[in-house]
C-alpha angles and dihedrals in degrees: 000000000000119000142156109246100175139022129175135175110243108179148314124240131191102195145008089268095069101037121136117246122275127233102106120084110258135206113206120206119209129177147144112270110271095025091117098257097150091045090050093052090047092049092044092053094036089232111128100208104021096114113038117218119213119233088220110064112234094015097113109088098166129105105228124203126204130183111224130188119207121195124206117175101320097329126101123212121194118210137160126239113207116201108204123200115273117251134216107043105053110146095201134115119282092246092052090048090052093049091046092049091049094055093044092048091050091049096049094046098042105035101106094189095063104107100163132036115201111201109195118204132183107248090215093057106029101155105050114147093239091057092046088053091051090048091054092043093053092046089053098051099034115121123215091256093054132083132200120215120191112209121187114209132199096036088154087073091062128081120231093264094051092047092050091052091049091052090049092049096046105035094171095047127115113223119208144172115202093195095048094034091230119157092009095117091048090050092052092047091051093048091049093047091049090054103038107016 
C-alpha cells in the first residue's frame, strides 16, 4: 500500500534566480487555469489547504514547492511537489506574460530534479488547443529520465457514456474527481512508480 503520510509547504519562488536547490526528485504539476490543480494537490496529499487556489484564474504567478513523504510498507520516501502557475487565463499585460513564460520555460527545461510532469486536463474539454500545445511542448523537452502523466480532472461532471469515450480516447490517462476522491489512489500509485519503479 502506497500513501502520502506527510506534506508541507516549503517556499514560493518567482524566477530562476530565487529557486531552492535541487537534489530531491520533483513532481511538477501543470494545468490550464481553473482545471482544479490546487484541489488535486490537496486531495492527493490529503491536506485540505496545502495548495492555495486563487479566486482569480491565472493570477498565481509563483512556483510553489512542497515536501511530501510517501510511505510504502515500512519505508519512507521524500519527494517534492512543484505547483507551477496555471496557464490560459492570465489577465496580465503582454510584457508580463512574456516575462512569466520565459521564467517558467527556463525552469521546466533546466530543472534537473524534475522526474515527473503531471499535465492536468479538464475531462469535459479534453482536446483544447492550449492543452494540445502543452502536450507537444512536454514531449519535445522531456528527457529520458522523465515521465509525463496526463490526469483528467472533474470526471464526476461526465455521464457514463462520456467517461467511457474519454477512457477510450486517452488510454494512458488517469481519471480523477477531487470532490468524490475517485482515481486518487491510482494517481498516487502511478506517481510513486514513475519516481521509484
